[in-house]
C-alpha positions in Angstrom: 36.9 32.5 73.8 34.0 30.1 74.2 34.4 28.8 70.7 35.9 25.4 70.2 38.3 24.5 67.4 35.6 22.8 65.5 33.5 26.0 65.5 36.2 28.1 64.0 36.2 27.9 60.2 39.3 29.4 58.5 38.7 32.7 56.8 40.5 31.7 53.6 38.4 28.5 53.4 35.2 30.6 53.7 36.4 33.0 50.9 37.2 30.0 48.7 33.9 28.4 49.4 31.9 31.6 48.8 33.7 32.1 45.5 33.0 28.5 44.5 29.3 28.7 45.4 28.9 32.0 43.7 30.4 30.5 40.5 27.5 28.0 40.3 24.8 30.4 41.4 22.5 31.1 38.4 22.2 34.7 37.5 25.2 35.9 39.5 28.3 36.7 37.3 30.8 35.6 40.0 33.8 37.1 38.1 32.3 40.5 38.9 32.5 39.9 42.6 35.4 40.3 45.0 35.2 38.3 48.2 37.1 38.9 51.4 36.6 37.3 54.8 37.8 38.6 58.2 36.8 36.8 61.4 33.8 35.2 59.7 32.6 38.4 58.2 32.3 38.1 54.4 32.6 41.3 52.4 31.3 41.3 48.8 32.5 44.0 46.4 31.6 44.6 42.8 28.9 45.4 40.3 26.1 43.1 39.4 23.4 43.4 36.7 20.3 43.4 39.0 19.1 43.7 42.6 18.1 40.0 42.3 21.7 39.1 41.5 22.8 41.1 44.6 20.3 39.3 46.8 21.3 35.9 45.5 25.0 36.6 46.1 24.3 37.7 49.7 22.1 34.6 50.3 24.7 32.3 48.8 27.4 33.8 51.1 25.2 33.7 54.2 24.5 30.0 53.6 28.2 29.0 54.0 29.3 27.3 57.2 31.2 29.6 59.5 29.9 32.9 58.0 28.8 35.2 60.8 27.8 38.2 58.7 27.8 39.4 55.1 28.7 42.9 54.3 27.3 43.8 50.8 27.4 47.6 51.1 30.1 47.7 48.3 28.0 45.4 46.0 26.2 47.6 43.6 23.8 47.3 40.7 25.2 48.3 37.4 23.5 51.0 35.4 
């Protein structure tokens, strides 16, 4: 692997950081989102009130250090 130790961010740290950042993201009910991280790929699962909330959740997760990809295919808009 060409990645140094400093480049590798722990998956559990990423999950915790994504959840924390989602909790303070306006318009995103973070309690409705489940977050899992495997090898830097964050998967968001749940139901949100609007397409905007989904976009905000994805953008929030993408902004976290160490996140290589965000899979939001299981993040749906309610109703």
